[in-house]
N, C-alpha and C positions, 0 to 999 in steps of 0.2 A: 503494500500499499504506500503510496507516495505522499510526501508532506502536504502536497497541495490538496488532495483529497481529504484528508484529516482536518485541514484549516478552512475548508470551503463552508461546512456546517456552522462554524463559530463565527465567520464574517457575516453569514446571512442573519444568525441569532443576533449580533451585534447592531445590524442594520435595523432589525425589528425593535431591539432595545431602545436605540437612538430615537426611532420615530415614536415610540410609546412615551418616552421621556419628553421629547419635544411637545407632544400632544398634551401631557400632564402639566407642564409649565404653561402653555397656552390656557388651558382650562381653569388653572389658578388664578391666572392674569384676568381672565374673564370673569371670573366670580368675584374678584377683588376690587375691580375697576367698574362693577356693574351700575352701582349708583352714579357715578360719574357719566357712563354711556347713557343711562336713560335721563340723566339732567340735560346732556348734549342734544339728545334727540329731542326732548321737549322744548328745548330753545329754539331747535331749527324747525319745529312745526309751528311755533309762535311767529318765526319770522315769514314762513310761508302763508299762514294762515293765521290772521291774528285774532284774538278772543273780539266777540260783539261788545258794545257798550251796554250797560244796564237799560238805558233809554231804547236800544235798538232790541234788545231782548223781549221787553215789554210790549213794544209796538208789535213785534212778530207774534206774540203769543195773544194780543187783542184781535189781530187780523186773522189768527187761526179760529178764534173764539166765535167772530163774525161769519166767517165762513162755514163753520159747524151749525150755527144757528139757521143759517139761510138753507143748508142742505137739507136739515130737519124740516123747515118751513116747507121746502118743495116736495119733501116726500109726503107730508101730511095736508098737502093743498087740497087734494081730492076729498079725503075723508074727515078732515076736521078743518075747514077753512078759518074759523075762528082763531083755533090755536095757531094755526100758521101764520096769521096777521099778528098776533101778539109776539110770535117769535121773531118777525121780521121788524117789529117795533123795537124789542129788546136788541136787536141786531144794529138797529139806526143808532141806539144811545150808546153802544160800546165804543 
């Protein structure tokens, strides 16, 4: 048996061992710096899509409510016209 044949399995083993070691270091760094990475991702998200102001959120919610009341009034128009009229009146006040 040649020396090369004896040494080949140990070279393959060492290659796998190095890869496993590098993966372990990478996983440890990922776990250690996870809060930093999450903070950076949130900051990038705020740059790309800024948060709406309180006034914008309130107006969006009011519009959603008005649209919901109008759709309910449309559904009830044929069966209960008085209720549909009241719902439209409430939608106009909002």
